N, C-alpha and C positions, 0 to 999 in steps of 0.2 A: 439364342439361337432357338429356332423352333424345335420343339421336341420331335416332331414327325420327320423334319429334315435330318435330325441327329440320328434317329433310327435308321433312315434310309442310307446315311452315309456309313453307319456301323454295321449294317446287316452282313455285307460279305465278310467283314472281319470276324463278326460273331459266328457266322455260319462255318468259316473255315477252322475256327478255334474248337468246335465241337464236332467237326466233320471228319470222317475217315477219308472220304474221297470228295474233293471240292473241284468241280470243272468250272473255271471261270468264263465269264462271258468272251467270247471270241475264241475259246479254248475247245479242245476235243480230246476225248479219252475213248480209246477203242479197246474193249474187252476180247474181241474176236471169238475164239472158241475156249478161252482161258477161264479161270475161276478166280474171283475176287471175293474174299471172305472178310467181311467187316461187321462181324456178328454183333458186336456191342457199340457200333459207331454208325454214323449217318452218311448219306450221300446227298450232297447239295449241287444241283445241275443249272448253271447260268449259261453254259456253252451246249456243246454236243456230247452226249454219251451214246456210244455205239456197243450194244451187248452181242450181236451176231448170234452165234450158237452157244455162247458161253454162259456163265451164271454169276450174279452178284447176290451176296447175302448181306443184309444190314438191318439195323433197327428201323430207321426212317428213311424216306426218300423224299426230297422236295425238288420239283422241277420249277425254276423260277420263270418269271414272265416271258423271257426270251429263250429260255432253256429248252432243249429238245432231247428226248430219250428215243432211240430207234433200237427195236429189238427184233431179230430174225426169228429164229426157232429157239432162242435162249430162254433163261429163266431168271426171275427176281424173286427172291425170298426175303420177306420182310416180317419182323416181330411186332412192329407198332404202326406207324403212321405213313400214309401215301397222300401226298399233296401234289396236285398238278395244276399249276397256273400257266404252263408253257404248252409244249406239244409232246404227245406221247403216240409213237407209231408202234403198234403191238406186233405187227407181223402175224406170225403163228406161235407166239410165245405163251408162257405161263406165268402168272404172278401168284405166289404162295403167301398166304397170311398164316404165318406159322405161329405156334405157342413160343413164349419166351423161355429161354434156357433157364434151369433151376437157379443159377447164380444171380439171375436178375429178379428184382421184385416183380411178382406176377399179380394179376388182377387188373391190369389196365387194358382196356379195349383198344383195338386198333382203329384209327379215325381215317376216313377216306374223304378227302376234299377235292373239288373241282371236277371239271368234265373230263371223263376218262371212258375210253372204249377198250376194254380188256379183250383179248382173244380167248384165253382160258384163265379162270380163277379158281384157286384151290384154298379152301378155309380149312384149317386144322381143327381136330377135335378140340372141344371145349373152348373154342376162340369166339370172342365176340368182335364183330366188325360193326362200327357205327358210320353209316353212310350219311353225310350232312346235307346232301340235297339229291335230288332225283336225276342227277346227270351222269350217273355211273351205270355202266351196262357192260355185259358180257356177251360177246359176238358168238362164240362157239360153245363152250361148256363150263358150268359152274359145279365144283365138286363141293358139297357142303353136308357133313355128317350131321345126324339129329342133334348131337350135343353141342354143335356150334350154332351161332345165330348171327343174322344181319338185321340190324335195327336202325330206326332214325334216332335223332338226338333226344326224342321224347321216350324211347323205349319201346316203340311200336315196331313189329316185324315188318321187314322190307323184302320184296322179292326183287333182286337186282335185275333180273331179265325184263321186268315190266318198265323199268326205268328207261328213258330214252334220250338219246342226244339230239333228236329231231326237234324242229321248231314246234311250238305250241300251236294248235289249230287257231286260225283266225276267226274271231267272232264276227258274224255279219252285223253290218251297220245299217240300221233301219233309215230309209230314205223317206222323207215326208212325200205324201202324194202330189203336192203342188210343185216340188222340185222335179219330181220324175215327169210330170206332165209338161213342165217348162222344158226339160231336155228333150223330150219327144217332139214337142212343136217346134223347137228351134232346129232340130235336125231336119224335120220335114220341110221347113221353110228354106233352109240352105239347099236341100236337094231339089226343091222346086226352082229356085233361082238359077241353078246349073243347068236345069232343062231349058 
């Protein structure tokens, strides 16, 4: 059996084995205005996770390819990684990158993967957030004390607001002069025939 196929087949089982909240494909979980505290566990979303005005606290969150997280005015608090391969609708929510509790081994930075547009992002003091690509953006406000840092995988500082989800500018293509003249002449000949 192909190792990649084996990993694809085992991913949901592995995710639920290490996950405090597992929302399967086709499933839905609604926090509403409640609080879900999974401080030492992870959230794996392959279906729909609705946060509303509530709060989720976890180590990691992984939004799978077809997964969707919709947050109204609520909050998501993470101590480690944010991975978005699906859809994240931020509403007017706040995502906190908190420091890890003293009972957990410290020193590991938070990793942020995948295109994400946060409404608000708050980075705790002494927290390091590694942004793996420039597709992470904060629409409203970023709170980042001087003691925290946002860096790329090479350790260079990154200003999250400068990152953009928009398409990269199109580089103009140079058209050879003879092609341009051929197009102009063809257009003129066609216009003349119609007269």
